[in-house]
Structure formats: C-alpha cells, structure tokens
N, C-alpha and C positions, 0 to 999 in steps of 0.2 A: 484659047488652049494652044494655039500654035505659037503665040508670042511667049507662053510660059514654057514651051519647049525649046525654044530658041534662046531664052534667057538662061535654061538649066544647061544647055549644050555650051553656051559661052562661058557660063561659070565653071563647068568642068574642065573646059580647055584652059582656062587661065588659072585655076588653082590646083590643077592634078601636080605639076611639077612641084609647086611648094609644098604639098604633103608628100610627095616621094622624098624630097631631100630632107622635111621635118622628121618622118620617120626612121630614116637613115641615120640622122643625127642623134636621135634618142637610142636608137640601137647600138652605135658605137659605146655610149657610156654605160649600157646595160651589162657588158660582159665585165664585171668586176673582178672574176677570178683571173684574168688576164694580167699578168705583172708586168707586162711591157709598156702597157698604157699609151700604146700607139693611135694616135689619132688619125682617120682618115680623112675627115672633112673638117676644115677650121672653121666653117660657117656656112650660111645660106648661100652666097654666091659663089664659095669655093665648091659647095656641093653641086650646084647647078652645073658649074663649069666641067668638073671633073666626071659626072654622070653623063653629060653630054658629049664629052671628049671619049671616054672609054665604051659607053654603051649605046651612044647616039640618041636619036629622036625617041626610037622605042623605049629606051630606058626611062625616059621622062613620062611616057604615057604608057607603060606597060599594062596597066589594070583599068585603063579609061574605058575600054570597049565593053566592059561588064556594065559599068555606070551608064554609058550611053543607051543601052538598051532598057535599063531600067527607067530612063527620063522619058524617051520615046514611046514606051508602052504604056 
C-alpha cells in the first residue's frame, strides 16, 4: 500500500503542471466571442514558462493539495 501511495504522489507531481497548462490552453480557445483573438500561450513549453514566471511554483501546483489528500487517504 505504501508503494501505491508513493507512485500516486510521484505521478501527481510529474503530471499536474502538464494538466494545468493543458487546461489553460483549452480555455484560451474557448472564448470565441472575443474578436481580438489574442493567444496568451503559444504551446506547452511557452505555457509552462509563462505560468512559472508570473505565478511561480504555486501556479503549477495550485490544486495538487486536494489530490494529495485523496491519494494518501
């Protein structure tokens, strides 16, 4: 059971930033009513860089505490 919890935590730590950027990339294309069509993020690497630069480490791992509790309990 300990090995499964460790695997879950490691998976969370490795994939959470990817999910954050993916969600923000999808949401920037969702606003079709905006006529300016300004893209905030140009791709995955650009999104990771901009989120880390503007919001820091917490921006990439903002919702991971909730998932950590689910994994460990």
